[in-house]
MARROSE-845361 format. One record per residue (C-alpha): residue number from 1; residue in one letter; x, y, z. Coordinates in steps of 0.1 Angstrom, whole numbers, m for minus. Each point is the difference from the previous one (the first is absolute). Layout:
% residues N
<zakol><n>NUM</n><res>A</res><u>X</u><v>Y</v><w>Z</w></zakol>
...
END
This chain:
% residues 148
<zakol><n>1</n><res>M</res><u>130</u><v>75</v><w>104</w></zakol>
<zakol><n>2</n><res>S</res><u>m29</u><v>m22</v><w>11</w></zakol>
<zakol><n>3</n><res>L</res><u>m1</u><v>m36</v><w>m11</w></zakol>
<zakol><n>4</n><res>F</res><u>m25</u><v>4</v><w>m29</w></zakol>
<zakol><n>5</n><res>D</res><u>5</u><v>36</v><w>m9</w></zakol>
<zakol><n>6</n><res>H</res><u>20</u><v>m6</v><w>m32</w></zakol>
<zakol><n>7</n><res>S</res><u>m25</u><v>m25</v><w>m13</w></zakol>
<zakol><n>8</n><res>A</res><u>m30</u><v>20</v><w>10</w></zakol>
<zakol><n>9</n><res>I</res><u>13</u><v>31</v><w>m17</w></zakol>
<zakol><n>10</n><res>D</res><u>5</u><v>m19</v><w>m33</w></zakol>
<zakol><n>11</n><res>Y</res><u>m34</u><v>m16</v><w>4</w></zakol>
<zakol><n>12</n><res>D</res><u>m17</u><v>33</v><w>8</w></zakol>
<zakol><n>13</n><res>S</res><u>15</u><v>15</v><w>m31</w></zakol>
<zakol><n>14</n><res>W</res><u>m10</u><v>m29</v><w>m21</w></zakol>
<zakol><n>15</n><res>C</res><u>m36</u><v>4</v><w>13</w></zakol>
<zakol><n>16</n><res>T</res><u>m2</u><v>34</v><w>m16</w></zakol>
<zakol><n>17</n><res>T</res><u>4</u><v>m15</v><w>m35</w></zakol>
<zakol><n>18</n><res>P</res><u>m32</u><v>m10</v><w>m18</w></zakol>
<zakol><n>19</n><res>I</res><u>6</u><v>m38</v><w>4</w></zakol>
<zakol><n>20</n><res>G</res><u>13</u><v>5</v><w>36</w></zakol>
<zakol><n>21</n><res>S</res><u>m31</u><v>20</v><w>9</w></zakol>
<zakol><n>22</n><res>Y</res><u>m23</u><v>m27</v><w>m14</w></zakol>
<zakol><n>23</n><res>V</res><u>19</u><v>m28</v><w>19</w></zakol>
<zakol><n>24</n><res>D</res><u>1</u><v>20</v><w>32</w></zakol>
<zakol><n>25</n><res>S</res><u>m38</u><v>6</v><w>m2</w></zakol>
<zakol><n>26</n><res>L</res><u>m7</u><v>m37</v><w>m8</w></zakol>
<zakol><n>27</n><res>E</res><u>23</u><v>m12</v><w>29</w></zakol>
<zakol><n>28</n><res>K</res><u>m19</u><v>22</v><w>25</w></zakol>
<zakol><n>29</n><res>Q</res><u>m34</u><v>m12</v><w>m13</w></zakol>
<zakol><n>30</n><res>L</res><u>10</u><v>m37</v><w>3</w></zakol>
<zakol><n>31</n><res>I</res><u>13</u><v>6</v><w>35</w></zakol>
<zakol><n>32</n><res>D</res><u>m32</u><v>17</v><w>10</w></zakol>
<zakol><n>33</n><res>E</res><u>m20</u><v>m30</v><w>m14</w></zakol>
<zakol><n>34</n><res>V</res><u>18</u><v>m25</v><w>22</w></zakol>
<zakol><n>35</n><res>A</res><u>5</u><v>22</v><w>31</w></zakol>
<zakol><n>36</n><res>V</res><u>m11</u><v>m19</v><w>30</w></zakol>
<zakol><n>37</n><res>S</res><u>m28</u><v>17</v><w>19</w></zakol>
<zakol><n>38</n><res>S</res><u>m3</u><v>m27</v><w>26</w></zakol>
<zakol><n>39</n><res>P</res><u>33</u><v>m17</v><w>10</w></zakol>
<zakol><n>40</n><res>E</res><u>m20</u><v>m20</v><w>27</w></zakol>
<zakol><n>41</n><res>L</res><u>m20</u><v>m17</v><w>m28</w></zakol>
<zakol><n>42</n><res>V</res><u>32</u><v>m7</v><w>m20</w></zakol>
<zakol><n>43</n><res>I</res><u>16</u><v>m17</v><w>30</w></zakol>
<zakol><n>44</n><res>A</res><u>m32</u><v>m19</v><w>8</w></zakol>
<zakol><n>45</n><res>E</res><u>m2</u><v>m12</v><w>m36</w></zakol>
<zakol><n>46</n><res>G</res><u>37</u><v>m9</v><w>m2</w></zakol>
<zakol><n>47</n><res>L</res><u>m4</u><v>m21</v><w>32</w></zakol>
<zakol><n>48</n><res>R</res><u>m32</u><v>m16</v><w>m12</w></zakol>
<zakol><n>49</n><res>V</res><u>15</u><v>m13</v><w>m33</w></zakol>
<zakol><n>50</n><res>L</res><u>33</u><v>m9</v><w>16</w></zakol>
<zakol><n>51</n><res>K</res><u>7</u><v>m37</v><w>2</w></zakol>
<zakol><n>52</n><res>K</res><u>6</u><v>m16</v><w>34</w></zakol>
<zakol><n>53</n><res>G</res><u>37</u><v>5</v><w>9</w></zakol>
<zakol><n>54</n><res>G</res><u>2</u><v>30</v><w>m24</w></zakol>
<zakol><n>55</n><res>R</res><u>13</u><v>35</v><w>7</w></zakol>
<zakol><n>56</n><res>L</res><u>m13</u><v>34</v><w>m10</w></zakol>
<zakol><n>57</n><res>V</res><u>28</u><v>26</v><w>m1</w></zakol>
<zakol><n>58</n><res>V</res><u>m8</u><v>37</v><w>m4</w></zakol>
<zakol><n>59</n><res>G</res><u>23</u><v>29</v><w>m1</w></zakol>
<zakol><n>60</n><res>M</res><u>m11</u><v>35</v><w>10</w></zakol>
<zakol><n>61</n><res>I</res><u>15</u><v>35</v><w>4</w></zakol>
<zakol><n>62</n><res>G</res><u>6</u><v>7</v><w>37</w></zakol>
<zakol><n>63</n><res>K</res><u>m23</u><v>28</v><w>12</w></zakol>
<zakol><n>64</n><res>Q</res><u>26</u><v>13</v><w>25</w></zakol>
<zakol><n>65</n><res>S</res><u>27</u><v>4</v><w>m26</w></zakol>
<zakol><n>66</n><res>E</res><u>16</u><v>28</v><w>m20</w></zakol>
<zakol><n>67</n><res>W</res><u>m10</u><v>m19</v><w>m31</w></zakol>
<zakol><n>68</n><res>A</res><u>m37</u><v>3</v><w>9</w></zakol>
<zakol><n>69</n><res>K</res><u>5</u><v>37</v><w>7</w></zakol>
<zakol><n>70</n><res>M</res><u>17</u><v>5</v><w>m34</w></zakol>
<zakol><n>71</n><res>Y</res><u>m28</u><v>m18</v><w>m19</w></zakol>
<zakol><n>72</n><res>E</res><u>m27</u><v>19</v><w>19</w></zakol>
<zakol><n>73</n><res>T</res><u>17</u><v>33</v><w>m9</w></zakol>
<zakol><n>74</n><res>R</res><u>1</u><v>m10</v><w>m36</w></zakol>
<zakol><n>75</n><res>A</res><u>m37</u><v>m10</v><w>1</w></zakol>
<zakol><n>76</n><res>K</res><u>m9</u><v>35</v><w>14</w></zakol>
<zakol><n>77</n><res>Q</res><u>22</u><v>18</v><w>m25</w></zakol>
<zakol><n>78</n><res>K</res><u>m14</u><v>m19</v><w>m30</w></zakol>
<zakol><n>79</n><res>K</res><u>m36</u><v>m13</v><w>3</w></zakol>
<zakol><n>80</n><res>D</res><u>5</u><v>m24</v><w>m30</w></zakol>
<zakol><n>81</n><res>S</res><u>30</u><v>m15</v><w>17</w></zakol>
<zakol><n>82</n><res>V</res><u>1</u><v>m38</v><w>3</w></zakol>
<zakol><n>83</n><res>F</res><u>3</u><v>6</v><w>37</w></zakol>
<zakol><n>84</n><res>A</res><u>m33</u><v>20</v><w>2</w></zakol>
<zakol><n>85</n><res>H</res><u>m19</u><v>m31</v><w>10</w></zakol>
<zakol><n>86</n><res>A</res><u>28</u><v>m18</v><w>19</w></zakol>
<zakol><n>87</n><res>R</res><u>m6</u><v>m12</v><w>35</w></zakol>
<zakol><n>88</n><res>F</res><u>28</u><v>m6</v><w>24</w></zakol>
<zakol><n>89</n><res>F</res><u>m1</u><v>m24</v><w>30</w></zakol>
<zakol><n>90</n><res>S</res><u>14</u><v>m3</v><w>35</w></zakol>
<zakol><n>91</n><res>S</res><u>6</u><v>m35</v><w>14</w></zakol>
<zakol><n>92</n><res>K</res><u>m31</u><v>4</v><w>22</w></zakol>
<zakol><n>93</n><res>E</res><u>m21</u><v>8</v><w>m30</w></zakol>
<zakol><n>94</n><res>I</res><u>14</u><v>m30</v><w>m18</w></zakol>
<zakol><n>95</n><res>K</res><u>m8</u><v>m23</v><w>29</w></zakol>
<zakol><n>96</n><res>N</res><u>m35</u><v>13</v><w>0</w></zakol>
<zakol><n>97</n><res>L</res><u>m6</u><v>m7</v><w>m37</w></zakol>
<zakol><n>98</n><res>S</res><u>m12</u><v>m35</v><w>9</w></zakol>
<zakol><n>99</n><res>Q</res><u>m12</u><v>m21</v><w>29</w></zakol>
<zakol><n>100</n><res>T</res><u>29</u><v>m22</v><w>m9</w></zakol>
<zakol><n>101</n><res>K</res><u>31</u><v>18</v><w>12</w></zakol>
<zakol><n>102</n><res>P</res><u>31</u><v>0</v><w>m22</w></zakol>
<zakol><n>103</n><res>S</res><u>25</u><v>m26</v><w>12</w></zakol>
<zakol><n>104</n><res>I</res><u>30</u><v>22</v><w>m10</w></zakol>
<zakol><n>105</n><res>L</res><u>6</u><v>37</v><w>m4</w></zakol>
<zakol><n>106</n><res>R</res><u>34</u><v>12</v><w>m13</w></zakol>
<zakol><n>107</n><res>Y</res><u>12</u><v>35</v><w>m4</w></zakol>
<zakol><n>108</n><res>G</res><u>24</u><v>16</v><w>m23</w></zakol>
<zakol><n>109</n><res>L</res><u>9</u><v>29</v><w>m23</w></zakol>
<zakol><n>110</n><res>Y</res><u>13</u><v>22</v><w>28</w></zakol>
<zakol><n>111</n><res>I</res><u>21</u><v>22</v><w>m23</w></zakol>
<zakol><n>112</n><res>I</res><u>m16</u><v>34</v><w>m4</w></zakol>
<zakol><n>113</n><res>P</res><u>m4</u><v>8</v><w>m37</w></zakol>
<zakol><n>114</n><res>A</res><u>16</u><v>35</v><w>2</w></zakol>
<zakol><n>115</n><res>N</res><u>30</u><v>m14</v><w>20</w></zakol>
<zakol><n>116</n><res>Y</res><u>10</u><v>m28</v><w>m24</w></zakol>
<zakol><n>117</n><res>K</res><u>37</u><v>2</v><w>m9</w></zakol>
<zakol><n>118</n><res>N</res><u>10</u><v>m35</v><w>m11</w></zakol>
<zakol><n>119</n><res>Y</res><u>m9</u><v>m36</v><w>2</w></zakol>
<zakol><n>120</n><res>E</res><u>25</u><v>m9</v><w>27</w></zakol>
<zakol><n>121</n><res>E</res><u>m12</u><v>27</v><w>24</w></zakol>
<zakol><n>122</n><res>A</res><u>m36</u><v>m8</v><w>m6</w></zakol>
<zakol><n>123</n><res>D</res><u>7</u><v>m37</v><w>5</w></zakol>
<zakol><n>124</n><res>Q</res><u>17</u><v>7</v><w>33</w></zakol>
<zakol><n>125</n><res>I</res><u>m30</u><v>20</v><w>12</w></zakol>
<zakol><n>126</n><res>E</res><u>m22</u><v>m29</v><w>m9</w></zakol>
<zakol><n>127</n><res>K</res><u>21</u><v>m25</v><w>18</w></zakol>
<zakol><n>128</n><res>E</res><u>1</u><v>20</v><w>32</w></zakol>
<zakol><n>129</n><res>N</res><u>m38</u><v>5</v><w>0</w></zakol>
<zakol><n>130</n><res>K</res><u>m8</u><v>m35</v><w>m11</w></zakol>
<zakol><n>131</n><res>M</res><u>15</u><v>m13</v><w>33</w></zakol>
<zakol><n>132</n><res>L</res><u>m25</u><v>22</v><w>19</w></zakol>
<zakol><n>133</n><res>N</res><u>m29</u><v>m11</v><w>m22</w></zakol>
<zakol><n>134</n><res>Q</res><u>m18</u><v>32</v><w>8</w></zakol>
<zakol><n>135</n><res>E</res><u>m28</u><v>17</v><w>m18</w></zakol>
<zakol><n>136</n><res>K</res><u>10</u><v>36</v><w>7</w></zakol>
<zakol><n>137</n><res>G</res><u>16</u><v>14</v><w>m32</w></zakol>
<zakol><n>138</n><res>A</res><u>m6</u><v>m31</v><w>m21</w></zakol>
<zakol><n>139</n><res>G</res><u>m10</u><v>9</v><w>m35</w></zakol>
<zakol><n>140</n><res>Y</res><u>m12</u><v>m35</v><w>m9</w></zakol>
<zakol><n>141</n><res>I</res><u>m18</u><v>m26</v><w>21</w></zakol>
<zakol><n>142</n><res>V</res><u>m5</u><v>m36</v><w>m11</w></zakol>
<zakol><n>143</n><res>S</res><u>m27</u><v>m20</v><w>16</w></zakol>
<zakol><n>144</n><res>R</res><u>m6</u><v>m38</v><w>m3</w></zakol>
<zakol><n>145</n><res>W</res><u>m31</u><v>m19</v><w>8</w></zakol>
<zakol><n>146</n><res>D</res><u>2</u><v>m38</v><w>3</w></zakol>
<zakol><n>147</n><res>K</res><u>m30</u><v>m22</v><w>m7</w></zakol>
<zakol><n>148</n><res>S</res><u>0</u><v>m31</v><w>22</w></zakol>
END
């Protein structure tokens, strides 16, 4: 069983009830209203308003990961999915979001959703890959920009 399958099944069932259907619709509408169409402008504005010595930290789904593939598949299967407007990033794309390059990029979430068995095994996979600090297979990328 995948990591979130049990919760997703319960939530999906709940979404077929009258109140669940309403909440599901409202959640998707709110997400669409705040979806970022220009991450470059978001980073630029974040850096502009950041105090000297401040840090801007942003987490993104890794483009070259099984997580991104899973979310893209869901978006294709269900056009009103929360993932329908999602955008995933490579480290190169993250570095090109601003003229100011991130000072730190960290990679994680190497466990493949369909292969999750238990916390200990997932944690071991994370520890092994963290030492390599490689983008390939990372489901989550955290970037930090420092304002000097």
